[in-house]
N, C-alpha and C positions, 0 to 999 in steps of 0.2 A: 840184451838191450840195456842201455845206460839207465840209471835211476831217473834222470830228468826226462828221458824219452818215455819211460813207463808212466810217469806223472802226466806228461802231455797226452799220452794215449788215453789215460783214465779221463782226463778233462774232455777230450774229443768224444769219447763214448758217451759221457754224460750230456754233453752239448747236443749230440745227435738225438739221443733219447728224449731230451727236453723238447726237441723240434719234431718229434714223432717219426724219426728215421732210424733205421737199423744200422749200427756200426758193426758190420759183419767181421768175421775173422780175416777175410781177404782184405777188406778195407783197412783193418788194423795193421796187417802185415805191410801193405804198400805205404801207409802213413808212417809206420815205423822205419821202413827203408829210407824214406825221405828225411825223417828226423835225424837219422844217423849219417847223412851225407854231409860232406864239407862244402858243397856248392850246389848248383843246379844240376839236375840229371835228366836225361832224355827218357822217353817212354820205353824204348827198346833196351836201354841199360837197366831200367827198373824191371822189365820183363825178364832179362837174364838173371838178375838177382832173385826175383820171385820164383823162378824155375828151380832154384836150389831146394825149395821146400814145397813147391806146387808144380810138379813136373808137367802137368797137363795144361798149364797156363798158356793162353794164346794172346796175340795182340789185342783182340777184342776185349779180353778179360781186363787187361791193364787199362785200356782206354775207357771202358765203362767205369772202372774204379776211379780213375783220375777225374772223370766227369763228375762223379759224386763228390769227391773231395774238393773239387773246385767250386761246385754249386754251394757247398756248405762253408766255404771260406777256410777250409783246413789247409789248403795249399794255394800257392800262386803259380801262374804260368809266366815264364820269362819269354815274351813273344819273340824277341830278337834272336833268341837261340833255340826256341821251341823246346824248352826244358822246364823243369818244375822244382819248386822249393817248398818246404814245409812252412806254414805260418804258425807262429808261436802264440799269437794273441788273436785268435779267430773269434773270440767271444765279443769283440767290439768291431763296429763298422768303421773302417779307416781308409784314408787315401794311401796309395802305395807308391813308394819311390825306391828304386833299386840302384845300388852302385855295383857294377859288374866289372871284375878285373878280367881284362882280355888276355892276360898271361896265364894266371893260375886257375881262373874260373870262379874264384870266390865271389859270393853274392852277399851283400849286406842290405838289409831292408831298413830304410829310415822313414821317419814320418815328419815331414815338414809342413806344419799347419800353415805357415806363411805362404808357402808355395801353392798350397791348395786354394787359399783365399785369393791370391794374385791371379791364378788361373781362372777361378770362378768370376772374378770381377772383369777380367779381360773378355771372357766368353760372353758374359751378360752385355757388355758394351757393344757387341756385334749381334745381339739377339740370339745367343746360343746358351743352352742350359747343359752343364756337364753332369752326367748321371753316374759316371764311373771314371776314376782317374788312376792310371798307372803310368809312371814315368821310369824309363830305363836310361841310366847314364853309364856309358862304357869308359873305362880308363885303366889305371894301374893302381893296385892296392899298395899299402905301405910296405908289405913284405916283399913285393916284386920291384919296388923302385930302385 
């Protein structure tokens, strides 16, 4: 595992412990798999990778683990493709915007505070309160243009 992934896993373990949750070896392995991915990856792809070291892993195993990682903000779910990406700054609560390349599958996470503020103002004008915001924009990355 790359040094930056090791550092990120250490931070995730500490973050979970501070919240009173166990960052088990299985959770660490799945989070590590996501940290080492180049884009978003589906649950069954993760399961196939996990089976290389955990031969008895089942779909329920991966889904429970993903649920935990999502709950603690360690990963994000790309709803439009039903795939997952690691979050590198889980220790802060933040709105999420993704730029998703439809050719190579690369996913870039950006944070546009202006977009969040605009959305909140528009929602408030119609009597709506935004509790969570995730925006997915599909297109073509610079490498695929």
